[in-house]
RODO-2510 file (C-alpha; in nm, 4 decimals, decimal comma):
residues 458
     n   res          X          Y          Z
     1     x     0,2201    -3,0423     0,7897
     2     x     0,0452    -3,1695     0,4746
     3     x     0,2112    -3,0650     0,1498
     4     x     0,0375    -3,0586    -0,1900
     5     x     0,1806    -3,1299    -0,5318
     6     x     0,2845    -2,7677    -0,5718
     7     x     0,4900    -2,7865    -0,2532
     8     x     0,2532    -2,5499    -0,0726
     9     x     0,1384    -2,6528     0,2731
    10     x    -0,2134    -2,6196     0,4086
    11     x    -0,0845    -2,3249     0,6110
    12     x     0,0419    -2,1593     0,2918
    13     x    -0,2958    -2,2054     0,1255
    14     x    -0,4817    -2,0644     0,4242
    15     x    -0,2472    -1,7652     0,4376
    16     x    -0,2976    -1,7042     0,0639
    17     x    -0,6748    -1,7233     0,1001
    18     x    -0,6726    -1,4787     0,3907
    19     x    -0,4506    -1,2431     0,1941
    20     x    -0,6795    -1,2592    -0,1114
    21     x    -0,9899    -1,1736     0,0915
    22     x    -0,8187    -0,8961     0,2867
    23     x    -0,6785    -0,7263    -0,0221
    24     x    -1,0021    -0,7522    -0,2183
    25     x    -1,1967    -0,5883     0,0624
    26     x    -0,9211    -0,3317     0,1212
    27     x    -0,8980    -0,2087    -0,2374
    28     x    -1,2455    -0,3017    -0,3618
    29     x    -1,4551    -0,1515    -0,0860
    30     x    -1,7287    -0,3217     0,1156
    31     x    -1,8446    -0,6493    -0,0411
    32     x    -2,0720    -0,9351     0,0542
    33     x    -1,9582    -1,2929     0,1037
    34     x    -2,1350    -1,3852    -0,2188
    35     x    -1,9355    -1,1215    -0,4117
    36     x    -1,6057    -1,2258    -0,2564
    37     x    -1,6159    -1,5700    -0,4176
    38     x    -1,5996    -1,4558    -0,7823
    39     x    -1,3717    -1,1634    -0,6899
    40     x    -1,1093    -1,3861    -0,5259
    41     x    -1,1598    -1,7133    -0,7115
    42     x    -1,2328    -1,8941    -0,3851
    43     x    -1,5177    -2,1350    -0,3205
    44     x    -1,8089    -2,0233    -0,1067
    45     x    -1,6911    -2,2606     0,1671
    46     x    -1,3402    -2,1148     0,1646
    47     x    -1,4785    -1,7596     0,1713
    48     x    -1,6995    -1,8474     0,4680
    49     x    -1,4089    -2,0021     0,6607
    50     x    -1,1683    -1,7164     0,5871
    51     x    -1,4210    -1,4458     0,6680
    52     x    -1,5003    -1,6214     0,9959
    53     x    -1,1314    -1,6242     1,0890
    54     x    -1,0774    -1,2589     0,9948
    55     x    -1,3866    -1,1463     1,1856
    56     x    -1,2722    -1,3463     1,4898
    57     x    -0,9296    -1,1790     1,4598
    58     x    -1,0976    -0,8376     1,4637
    59     x    -0,9771    -0,7463     1,1130
    60     x    -1,3180    -0,7362     0,9422
    61     x    -1,6502    -0,5857     1,0448
    62     x    -1,9988    -0,5554     0,9028
    63     x    -2,0690    -0,2455     0,6941
    64     x    -2,4465    -0,2607     0,6470
    65     x    -2,6721    -0,4683     0,4246
    66     x    -2,7878    -0,4471     0,0641
    67     x    -3,0931    -0,5922    -0,1031
    68     x    -3,0411    -0,8888    -0,3338
    69     x    -3,2487    -0,9915    -0,6335
    70     x    -3,5310    -1,1962    -0,4903
    71     x    -3,3312    -1,3247    -0,1972
    72     x    -3,2367    -1,2287     0,1544
    73     x    -3,0477    -0,9016     0,2092
    74     x    -2,6720    -0,9490     0,1940
    75     x    -2,4389    -0,8315     0,4667
    76     x    -2,1466    -0,6201     0,3497
    77     x    -1,8002    -0,6632     0,5001
    78     x    -1,5110    -0,4210     0,5226
    79     x    -1,1669    -0,3968     0,6774
    80     x    -1,1913    -0,2643     1,0329
    81     x    -0,9908     0,0610     1,0435
    82     x    -0,8879     0,0475     1,4087
    83     x    -0,7713    -0,3129     1,4022
    84     x    -0,4113    -0,2166     1,3231
    85     x    -0,1876     0,0869     1,2757
    86     x     0,1175     0,1824     1,0709
    87     x     0,3736     0,4614     1,0928
    88     x     0,5260     0,6228     0,7839
    89     x     0,8486     0,8245     0,7975
    90     x     0,9831     1,0511     0,5232
    91     x     1,3486     1,1451     0,5684
    92     x     1,3170     1,4488     0,3456
    93     x     1,5451     1,7243     0,2290
    94     x     1,4564     1,9795     0,4959
    95     x     1,2810     1,7760     0,7667
    96     x     1,1808     1,4345     0,8965
    97     x     0,8054     1,3831     0,8721
    98     x     0,6391     1,1107     1,0833
    99     x     0,2723     1,0136     1,0450
   100     x     0,0555     0,7550     1,2199
   101     x    -0,2245     0,5858     1,0245
   102     x    -0,4987     0,3369     1,0957
   103     x    -0,5320     0,0227     0,8834
   104     x    -0,7210     0,2112     0,6088
   105     x    -0,4471     0,4777     0,5967
   106     x    -0,6521     0,7486     0,7631
   107     x    -0,4059     0,9842     0,9297
   108     x    -0,4313     0,9877     1,3096
   109     x    -0,1332     1,2033     1,4066
   110     x     0,1738     1,3683     1,2551
   111     x     0,4854     1,5617     1,3458
   112     x     0,7680     1,7265     1,1529
   113     x     1,1204     1,7786     1,2816
   114     x     1,3509     2,0127     1,0845
   115     x     1,7013     1,9200     0,9700
   116     x     1,9221     2,1953     1,1059
   117     x     2,1267     2,3416     0,9606
   118     x     1,9416     2,3061     0,6305
   119     x     2,0403     1,9924     0,4474
   120     x     2,2292     1,8424     0,7435
   121     x     2,2088     1,4636     0,7055
   122     x     2,4144     1,3587     1,0073
   123     x     2,2946     1,0123     1,0998
   124     x     2,2675     1,0655     1,4752
   125     x     2,0201     1,3564     1,4677
   126     x     1,8065     1,1851     1,2030
   127     x     1,7825     0,8681     1,4124
   128     x     1,6904     1,0860     1,7111
   129     x     1,4230     1,2643     1,5048
   130     x     1,2666     0,9346     1,3981
   131     x     1,2687     0,8016     1,7544
   132     x     1,1146     1,1235     1,8892
   133     x     0,8602     1,1393     1,6077
   134     x     0,7400     0,7853     1,6736
   135     x     0,6923     0,8622     2,0421
   136     x     0,5105     1,1876     1,9615
   137     x     0,2523     1,0457     1,7209
   138     x     0,1760     0,7447     1,9398
   139     x     0,1265     0,9684     2,2430
   140     x    -0,0817     1,2213     2,0483
   141     x    -0,3183     0,9491     1,9263
   142     x    -0,3175     0,7648     2,2594
   143     x    -0,2197     0,4387     2,0894
   144     x     0,0111     0,1650     2,2124
   145     x     0,2348    -0,0614     2,0100
   146     x     0,0308    -0,3806     2,0484
   147     x    -0,1488    -0,3236     1,7161
   148     x     0,1352    -0,1445     1,5383
   149     x     0,2238    -0,3387     1,2225
   150     x     0,5515    -0,1599     1,1747
   151     x     0,7324     0,1594     1,0794
   152     x     0,8079     0,2255     0,7131
   153     x     1,0934     0,4678     0,6438
   154     x     1,1568     0,6365     0,3072
   155     x     1,5150     0,7604     0,2625
   156     x     1,7320     0,9027    -0,0172
   157     x     1,9778     0,6600    -0,1766
   158     x     2,0155     0,2895    -0,2429
   159     x     1,8794     0,0604     0,0285
   160     x     2,0163    -0,2902     0,0763
   161     x     1,7280    -0,4510     0,2631
   162     x     1,8948    -0,7926     0,2662
   163     x     2,2188    -0,6831     0,4311
   164     x     2,3349    -0,8794     0,7376
   165     x     2,2058    -0,7021     1,0468
   166     x     1,9206    -0,5240     0,8728
   167     x     1,8721    -0,2602     0,6044
   168     x     2,1791    -0,0560     0,5092
   169     x     2,1577     0,2778     0,3248
   170     x     2,4056     0,3901     0,0596
   171     x     2,3246     0,7603     0,0165
   172     x     2,6119     0,9094    -0,1787
   173     x     2,4497     1,2509    -0,2282
   174     x     2,3907     1,2916     0,1463
   175     x     2,7199     1,1464     0,2654
   176     x     2,5867     0,8113     0,3866
   177     x     2,8230     0,5222     0,3145
   178     x     2,6715     0,1874     0,4172
   179     x     2,4808     0,3315     0,7143
   180     x     2,3115     0,0478     0,9123
   181     x     1,9963     0,2506     0,9671
   182     x     1,7748    -0,0383     1,0732
   183     x     2,0185    -0,1454     1,3450
   184     x     2,0567     0,2139     1,4677
   185     x     1,6796     0,2611     1,4877
   186     x     1,6320    -0,0711     1,6650
   187     x     1,9014     0,0220     1,9170
   188     x     1,7055     0,3312     2,0288
   189     x     1,4554     0,1077     2,2054
   190     x     1,1672     0,3154     2,0724
   191     x     0,9701     0,0035     1,9802
   192     x     0,9463    -0,3558     2,1040
   193     x     1,1369    -0,6172     1,9035
   194     x     0,8238    -0,7592     1,7414
   195     x     0,7482    -0,4287     1,5627
   196     x     0,9576    -0,4125     1,2438
   197     x     1,1292    -0,1192     1,0778
   198     x     1,1031    -0,1462     0,6982
   199     x     1,3352     0,0901     0,5139
   200     x     1,3264     0,1699     0,1438
   201     x     1,4099     0,4338    -0,1145
   202     x     1,1838     0,7404    -0,0966
   203     x     1,1100     0,7406    -0,4706
   204     x     0,9895     0,3818    -0,4409
   205     x     0,7576     0,4630    -0,1512
   206     x     0,6216     0,7596    -0,3491
   207     x     0,5634     0,5295    -0,6455
   208     x     0,3836     0,2685    -0,4381
   209     x     0,1534     0,5308    -0,2851
   210     x     0,0588     0,6756    -0,6249
   211     x     0,0011     0,3290    -0,7722
   212     x    -0,2122     0,2124    -0,4786
   213     x    -0,4178     0,5243    -0,4117
   214     x    -0,3233     0,8034    -0,6526
   215     x    -0,2826     0,8942    -1,0169
   216     x    -0,1119     0,5638    -1,1017
   217     x    -0,4100     0,3497    -1,0065
   218     x    -0,5236     0,1430    -1,3041
   219     x    -0,1866     0,1391    -1,4826
   220     x     0,0178    -0,1773    -1,5193
   221     x     0,3442    -0,0136    -1,6261
   222     x     0,4414     0,3267    -1,4934
   223     x     0,7302     0,5435    -1,3807
   224     x     0,6830     0,7755    -1,0832
   225     x     0,9324     1,0608    -1,0578
   226     x     1,0362     1,2242    -0,7305
   227     x     1,1327     1,5865    -0,8050
   228     x     1,2735     1,7680    -0,5023
   229     x     1,6184     1,9025    -0,4186
   230     x     1,7364     1,6119    -0,6319
   231     x     1,5479     1,3796    -0,8631
   232     x     1,4800     1,0071    -0,8582
   233     x     1,2271     0,7638    -0,9980
   234     x     1,0537     0,4332    -0,9366
   235     x     0,9694     0,1843    -1,2120
   236     x     0,6517    -0,0213    -1,1748
   237     x     0,5985    -0,3142    -1,4110
   238     x     0,3073    -0,5568    -1,4180
   239     x     0,1168    -0,3594    -1,1598
   240     x    -0,2300    -0,4455    -1,0340
   241     x    -0,5004    -0,2512    -1,2212
   242     x    -0,7186    -0,2223    -0,9096
   243     x    -0,4390    -0,1031    -0,6796
   244     x    -0,2280    -0,2860    -0,4278
   245     x     0,0177    -0,5755    -0,4592
   246     x     0,2433    -0,3436    -0,6591
   247     x     0,6129    -0,3059    -0,5908
   248     x     0,8394    -0,0691    -0,7769
   249     x     1,2082    -0,0735    -0,8552
   250     x     1,3917     0,2423    -0,7465
   251     x     1,5948     0,4005    -1,0259
   252     x     1,8890     0,6342    -0,9692
   253     x     1,7514     0,8300    -1,2647
   254     x     1,8961     1,1590    -1,1435
   255     x     2,2463     1,0267    -1,2031
   256     x     2,2137     0,9524    -1,5718
   257     x     2,4772     1,1516    -1,7589
   258     x     2,3099     1,4125    -1,9782
   259     x     2,6128     1,6357    -2,0462
   260     x     2,9651     1,4976    -2,0729
   261     x     3,1987     1,7089    -1,8574
   262     x     2,8959     1,9159    -1,7565
   263     x     2,7868     2,0637    -1,4252
   264     x     2,9036     1,8956    -1,1098
   265     x     2,6340     1,6972    -0,9308
   266     x     2,5896     1,6500    -0,5574
   267     x     2,7125     1,2934    -0,6048
   268     x     3,0500     1,4260    -0,7244
   269     x     3,0158     1,3258    -1,0902
   270     x     2,9879     1,5660    -1,3832
   271     x     2,6867     1,6127    -1,6068
   272     x     2,4180     1,4224    -1,4101
   273     x     2,0534     1,4952    -1,4853
   274     x     2,0118     1,6037    -1,1228
   275     x     2,2715     1,8770    -1,1758
   276     x     2,0308     2,0382    -1,4241
   277     x     1,6873     1,9523    -1,2882
   278     x     1,7044     1,9209    -0,9084
   279     x     1,5672     2,2205    -0,7179
   280     x     1,9040     2,2802    -0,5515
   281     x     2,0810     2,3066    -0,8868
   282     x     1,7936     2,5008    -1,0435
   283     x     1,8243     2,7688    -0,7753
   284     x     2,2019     2,7693    -0,8084
   285     x     2,1743     2,8337    -1,1831
   286     x     1,9292     3,1166    -1,1198
   287     x     2,1664     3,2766    -0,8694
   288     x     2,4622     3,2338    -1,1061
   289     x     2,2769     3,4384    -1,3646
   290     x     2,1962     3,7190    -1,1241
   291     x     1,8569     3,6187    -0,9905
   292     x     1,7165     3,5269    -0,6516
   293     x     1,8663     3,5428    -0,3043
   294     x     2,2187     3,4980    -0,4329
   295     x     2,2037     3,8289    -0,6206
   296     x     2,4108     3,9295    -0,9208
   297     x     2,7493     3,7684    -0,9594
   298     x     2,7060     3,5235    -0,6728
   299     x     2,8923     3,2457    -0,8442
   300     x     3,0540     3,3986    -1,1468
   301     x     2,9510     3,3135    -1,5019
   302     x     2,8001     2,9767    -1,4101
   303     x     2,8515     2,8131    -1,7464
   304     x     2,8625     2,4409    -1,8022
   305     x     3,2243     2,3993    -1,7013
   306     x     3,3077     2,1781    -1,4028
   307     x     3,4533     2,4571    -1,1893
   308     x     3,1689     2,7062    -1,2118
   309     x     2,9157     2,4246    -1,2154
   310     x     2,9621     2,3139    -0,8560
   311     x     2,6289     2,3808    -0,6768
   312     x     2,8235     2,4463    -0,3575
   313     x     2,9726     2,7539    -0,5260
   314     x     2,6390     2,9281    -0,4712
   315     x     2,5735     2,9802    -0,1021
   316     x     2,2087     2,8900    -0,0542
   317     x     2,2623     2,7624     0,2977
   318     x     2,0516     3,0329     0,4564
   319     x     1,7727     3,0074     0,2000
   320     x     1,4682     2,7842     0,2330
   321     x     1,4460     2,6000    -0,0993
   322     x     1,0679     2,5982    -0,1151
   323     x     1,0506     2,9753    -0,0539
   324     x     1,3294     3,0380    -0,3047
   325     x     1,1627     2,8224    -0,5696
   326     x     0,8350     3,0087    -0,5136
   327     x     1,0270     3,3336    -0,5639
   328     x     1,1724     3,2015    -0,8893
   329     x     0,8271     3,0974    -1,0084
   330     x     0,6827     3,4387    -0,9209
   331     x     0,9643     3,6069    -1,1145
   332     x     0,8896     3,3904    -1,4179
   333     x     0,5199     3,4725    -1,3975
   334     x     0,6197     3,8413    -1,3934
   335     x     0,8061     3,7761    -1,7220
   336     x     1,1558     3,8052    -1,5753
   337     x     1,3738     3,6836    -1,8655
   338     x     1,6359     3,5107    -1,6497
   339     x     1,3761     3,3182    -1,4484
   340     x     1,1945     3,2190    -1,7678
   341     x     1,5205     3,1020    -1,9234
   342     x     1,6129     2,8874    -1,6211
   343     x     1,2686     2,7263    -1,6027
   344     x     1,2549     2,6523    -1,9755
   345     x     1,6046     2,5031    -1,9618
   346     x     1,4931     2,2877    -1,6688
   347     x     1,1819     2,1757    -1,8567
   348     x     1,3933     2,0692    -2,1538
   349     x     1,6325     1,8673    -1,9386
   350     x     1,3394     1,7067    -1,7557
   351     x     1,1762     1,6217    -2,0868
   352     x     1,5008     1,4759    -2,2191
   353     x     1,5404     1,2736    -1,9000
   354     x     1,1846     1,1441    -1,9329
   355     x     1,2580     1,0433    -2,2915
   356     x     1,5246     0,8061    -2,1608
   357     x     1,2630     0,6438    -1,9365
   358     x     1,0153     0,6277    -2,2244
   359     x     1,2622     0,4696    -2,4665
   360     x     1,4039     0,2248    -2,2106
   361     x     1,0877     0,1064    -2,0341
   362     x     0,7939     0,2109    -2,2581
   363     x     0,5587     0,2829    -1,9647
   364     x     0,1886     0,3579    -1,9981
   365     x     0,2142     0,6462    -1,7560
   366     x     0,4745     0,8822    -1,6092
   367     x     0,3817     1,0731    -1,2929
   368     x     0,5780     1,3615    -1,1445
   369     x     0,5646     1,4100    -0,7683
   370     x     0,7793     1,5509    -0,4894
   371     x     0,7505     1,8985    -0,3424
   372     x     0,9286     2,0723    -0,6324
   373     x     0,7320     1,8718    -0,8865
   374     x     0,4041     1,9711    -0,7250
   375     x     0,5104     2,3367    -0,7120
   376     x     0,6538     2,3691    -1,0632
   377     x     0,4641     2,0917    -1,2403
   378     x     0,1488     2,2863    -1,3304
   379     x     0,3652     2,5526    -1,4968
   380     x     0,6292     2,3304    -1,6594
   381     x     0,4219     2,0289    -1,7603
   382     x     0,3221     2,1387    -2,1142
   383     x     0,6838     2,2169    -2,2005
   384     x     0,8124     1,8989    -2,0334
   385     x     0,5658     1,6911    -2,2368
   386     x     0,6702     1,8633    -2,5594
   387     x     1,0401     1,7998    -2,4989
   388     x     0,9805     1,4415    -2,3837
   389     x     0,7975     1,3692    -2,7089
   390     x     1,0613     1,5402    -2,9193
   391     x     1,3475     1,3381    -2,7669
   392     x     1,1634     1,0032    -2,7623
   393     x     1,1002     0,7391    -3,0247
   394     x     0,7568     0,7873    -3,1808
   395     x     0,5989     0,4543    -3,0874
   396     x     0,6647     0,4540    -2,7099
   397     x     0,6016     0,8309    -2,6960
   398     x     0,2626     0,7753    -2,8561
   399     x     0,1396     0,5401    -2,5830
   400     x     0,2609     0,7214    -2,2706
   401     x     0,0833     0,9921    -2,0731
   402     x     0,2838     1,2360    -1,8598
   403     x     0,1062     1,3917    -1,5636
   404     x     0,1345     1,4928    -1,1991
   405     x     0,0958     1,2780    -0,8909
   406     x    -0,2291     1,3320    -0,7011
   407     x    -0,1390     1,2574    -0,3384
   408     x     0,0369     1,5829    -0,2556
   409     x     0,3330     1,6384    -0,0240
   410     x     0,2454     1,3434     0,2028
   411     x     0,2875     1,0833    -0,0716
   412     x     0,6277     0,9565     0,0477
   413     x     0,4996     0,9186     0,4038
   414     x     0,1855     0,7381     0,2887
   415     x     0,3996     0,5136     0,0692
   416     x     0,6319     0,4401     0,3599
   417     x     0,3322     0,3313     0,5672
   418     x     0,2337     0,0867     0,2932
   419     x     0,5598    -0,1059     0,3488
   420     x     0,4422    -0,2719     0,6744
   421     x     0,0933    -0,2935     0,5243
   422     x     0,2310    -0,4961     0,2303
   423     x     0,4022    -0,7313     0,4738
   424     x     0,0742    -0,7624     0,6659
   425     x    -0,1104    -0,8622     0,3498
   426     x     0,1624    -1,1117     0,2574
   427     x     0,1192    -1,2906     0,5894
   428     x    -0,2590    -1,3064     0,5535
   429     x    -0,3202    -1,0483     0,8225
   430     x    -0,0879    -1,1984     1,0815
   431     x     0,2070    -1,0034     1,2148
   432     x     0,5339    -1,1867     1,1597
   433     x     0,8083    -1,1504     1,4168
   434     x     1,1234    -1,0003     1,2581
   435     x     1,4665    -1,1501     1,2988
   436     x     1,6715    -0,9396     1,5420
   437     x     1,9410    -0,7468     1,3504
   438     x     2,3038    -0,8156     1,4291
   439     x     2,6112    -0,6020     1,3924
   440     x     2,6875    -0,5830     1,0188
   441     x     3,0450    -0,6773     0,9359
   442     x     3,2853    -0,4209     0,8006
   443     x     3,0799    -0,1071     0,8633
   444     x     3,3277     0,1744     0,8695
   445     x     3,2982     0,4197     1,1551
   446     x     3,5808     0,6558     1,0643
   447     x     3,3556     0,9591     1,0260
   448     x     3,2697     1,1344     1,3455
   449     x     2,9007     1,1568     1,2569
   450     x     2,8762     0,7796     1,2348
   451     x     3,0581     0,7308     1,5597
   452     x     2,8254     0,9806     1,7162
   453     x     2,5249     0,8004     1,5709
   454     x     2,6421     0,4695     1,7113
   455     x     2,6942     0,6168     2,0567
   456     x     2,3524     0,7840     2,0510
   457     x     2,1918     0,4557     1,9521
   458     x     2,3629     0,2771     2,2363
***
């Protein structure tokens, strides 16, 4: 194989050229061959060769013609939607959502499987839900796996994607300690070996979706916040202004300490931001003060002390969080003083938490997403902005905008589907065969749920 001065082979150059053309057409809409040259920096000969290859591979198709100034009409090209498919999975706080998309991320099928009892994160049932969801959406759409680029999975926690044997999840708030999720999913036999599972943090997948297709498009530096039962964030630096080719860094933002010896968080520490802003804690604080399903006196005084601050002290196990949060919001809109107090307190903590992100990273844009963010955001946003500005340094606060994500409740699933799509772009539109995962060394199986998961996975 011929190698140039830069060390890149002819194959590398061809792959890069294919990737450039694919991404420009994907994010820039239909374009002619003549337009692709300046847009990609490739010569007309290179554009012609690459387009010919991509058309022959079935990845591009003609999308009509346009008149040119004094010349022949120009044929427009676009990415062919049905040429490939992706699956996105959101391991959420109340359910596992699985969606099937075509190459242009048009949804073809979806299913949702509840986590029962509420908030149960046992590994075995979640693996079973993902396996069943994949089978359901493929069958519903009548699609095989021959054109499936992969399955992207968004999960809570820290994901080690380079671990021996495949991606391992460290989800302290959900009781996952080095769970080899990729190996467990592969062992179900739901997909052939050549179809990869790509697992990543849910806040990062949310961030990628908003930067590619949503309210983050056009920003180079942004933070996307996932506000649900807990809170997390994804930092995007040096993003692409026209969408795509953007990868974020997941931040365990919810576990910044905002109150020394404060409320106990789900992670076990005291005073985390999540213990004051996550929907689970927000509802617990409302119940402690006599509101909501918990009723008066559910958890005693509920002050900031470690004992009364344990969210588990308020029994919300039988309550659907989304319904309960809607009830809290309705009470606030009816001028209930306790509900108003809890929401304003939450807005101040959120604003203070955002100020840390503003001072540390100086982003152009902060976007708030997640189901709780979408529900409460329109009501809390003015107050959150005010507090964020008050707690931030003037210069970075003056250049940032704080708003809501625009992709709705499916953003994590869409973002998860972009994980195999990113890999597809990186290979120039050719599916790379993954390395088969092996048994990771030292994975502890002392908990019965993990042993059960392993046995289920075979």
